[in-house]
N, C-alpha and C positions, 0 to 999 in steps of 0.2 A: 248475868251481871248487870248490877243496879246500873243505873244512867251516870253519878257521880264516879263509877269506878273506870268509866270508858277514858280511852287513851287517845286522844287523836293526834300522829307526830306532824310535824311539819312539812308542807309542803315547799317546792321552791319559790311558788311566788310570795312563799313568808318570808321568804328573803331578796334582798335587792343584790346583794354581794354573789358571787361566783366561787365557788373553791379555787385555791390557789393564788387569788389574788392578795396583794398586802395593802393593808388598811391604810387609808389618807394619813400620812407624816411618819410612817414608818419606812425606816432605811435595811438595806441589809446588813450596817452596821449593828442592829441589832441580835441577827442570827448569828454574827461572828462573832459577838461580846458573849452571845449565851453559848456559844462552842468553847470560847476561850475561858470562862469561869467553870463549865464542866470538866475539862480538861485539868483543871489546877485542885479539885475537889479530890481527895481520896485517891492519887494514882496509884497508890501500891495494893490498892484492893482489887486491881483486875478489871476493872471498867472497861469496855469495849464497846464500839459503836461499829453499826454496818455503813461503811460510806464508800459509794461508788462500787456496791458489790465487793468490797474486801473488808474483812473485820480490822479496825485498827485500834490500838490499845490507846484510851487519852492518854498515856503516861508518856506516848510516843509523839505526840502533836508539840510541835515546837513553835510554832504560829499558826496563826491563822489572820488572813490579808486579805486585801481589796485587790483583784485583778487589776494593771492600769489600764483607762481607759474601756472601762466594763464595769455594769453592776455584779459581776460576779464575784466569786472568791475563790482563794487556792488555801491549802494545806499542808504546809509545810511539815514533813517528821523529822525526828531527829535522824534517822539514817539516811536524808538526804532527798528522800522521795517527795515529790512535789503533787496535790491530788489540786488539779484545777478545774475551771469550768463551773464551780459548785454553785446553782443557784441557792436562793435563803431557804426554799421550798424542802430543797436537798439535805441542806443543814439541819432543816426541822426535822424530817423525816429520821436524819442519821442519829440525832439526838431520843428520839422515839425509840429507837431499838437497844438502849444502854441496857448492858447485862455486867453481869459481876462475874468471874471467874479468877481462880488462880491461873497464873502465866505460867508454861510448862518452862522449866528449869532446862539449860541448855549442857549442863554439866554430868 
């Protein structure tokens, strides 16, 4: 291997931030808004995420809102189920799991 082909991966000392920290000036509303936008895009295409170890179809997301007196969020589904206590990291992780499939018809 020639010296110019060598790759040196970054070390933890190269980064001053720790994984899981939210950058200054970024609040939980940013993550809620990203989930809202994802839920509004192409709902009929079967987009779904893993949220709190459950598969949730984005078309079933009715609302994403702040929990009172807490920095966490809750997701309200069309069937009345509320998934609460979600951190921004949990929402980001869920959005990273977006997959598409057809929903099975119940008829």
